[in-house]
C-alpha positions in Angstrom: 72.1 126.3 109.1 75.4 125.3 110.7 78.1 123.1 109.1 80.0 120.8 111.4 83.2 120.2 109.4 85.6 117.4 110.2 88.9 117.4 108.3 90.7 114.1 108.4 94.1 112.9 107.4 94.3 109.1 107.0 97.5 107.1 106.9 97.7 104.9 103.8 98.1 101.8 106.0 94.5 102.1 107.2 93.0 104.0 104.3 90.9 101.2 102.8 89.4 100.1 106.2 88.8 103.7 107.2 87.1 104.6 103.9 84.7 101.7 104.3 84.0 102.5 107.9 83.4 106.3 107.4 81.0 105.8 104.4 79.1 102.7 105.6 79.1 103.0 109.3 80.1 106.4 110.7 78.3 108.8 108.4 75.0 106.8 108.6 75.3 106.8 112.4 75.9 110.6 112.4 72.8 111.1 110.3 70.8 108.7 112.4 71.2 110.9 115.5 68.6 113.2 113.9 70.9 116.2 114.5 72.0 116.6 110.9 70.0 116.9 107.7 72.8 115.9 105.3 76.5 115.0 105.0 78.9 115.8 102.2 82.2 114.0 102.0 85.0 115.5 99.8 88.6 114.5 99.2 91.2 117.1 99.7 93.2 117.3 96.5 96.2 119.2 98.0 98.9 116.7 99.0 99.9 116.9 102.7 103.6 116.9 103.6 102.8 114.2 106.2 101.5 111.9 103.5 98.3 109.9 103.6 95.0 111.1 102.2 92.9 113.9 103.4 89.1 114.3 103.5 86.5 116.9 104.6 83.2 115.7 105.9 80.6 118.4 106.3 77.5 117.6 108.4 74.7 120.2 108.0 72.7 120.9 111.2 69.5 123.0 111.2 70.7 125.1 114.1 73.4 125.7 116.7 71.1 124.1 119.2 71.1 120.8 117.1 74.8 120.8 117.1 75.0 121.5 120.9 72.7 118.5 121.4 74.9 116.4 119.2 77.9 117.3 121.4 76.1 116.4 124.6 74.1 113.3 123.5 76.1 111.6 120.8 79.6 112.9 120.3 81.4 111.0 123.1 80.2 107.6 121.8 80.8 108.3 118.1 84.2 109.8 118.7 85.2 106.8 120.8 84.3 104.5 117.9 86.5 106.7 115.6 89.4 106.0 118.0 89.7 102.4 116.6 92.3 103.8 114.1 94.5 105.3 116.7 97.2 107.7 115.5 96.7 106.6 111.9 93.8 109.0 111.6 94.2 112.6 112.6 91.1 114.9 112.8 90.3 118.5 113.5 86.8 119.9 113.7 85.4 123.3 112.9 81.9 124.9 113.0 80.8 127.1 110.1 77.7 129.2 109.8 76.1 129.4 106.4 75.6 133.1 105.5 74.4 132.6 101.9 74.4 130.0 99.2 74.5 130.7 95.5 74.2 128.5 92.5 75.5 128.9 88.9 73.8 131.7 87.0 71.9 130.4 83.9 70.7 133.2 81.6 67.3 132.6 80.1 
């Protein structure tokens, strides 16, 4: 499994509009591409010197090929839509490969 991580810093002046858009429009559109099996949105609790609010959205893809197909078939349109916020929203993207996943140990 591959995680496509998008870390975002959102200026306070557009925060409410962006939060609505990302949760109700963009994430559902990303999942609708069929390239991702789930999305996890988290708020970054460390305060940035530049201000604003920061988030990490992690989209889980089944394979590197699924992510490559997203880049080719869907990314240009979806990134263009994200441009509506201009320089009030700064993003950087990383790709992560899941090596292992563990859960809390519960003795019996």
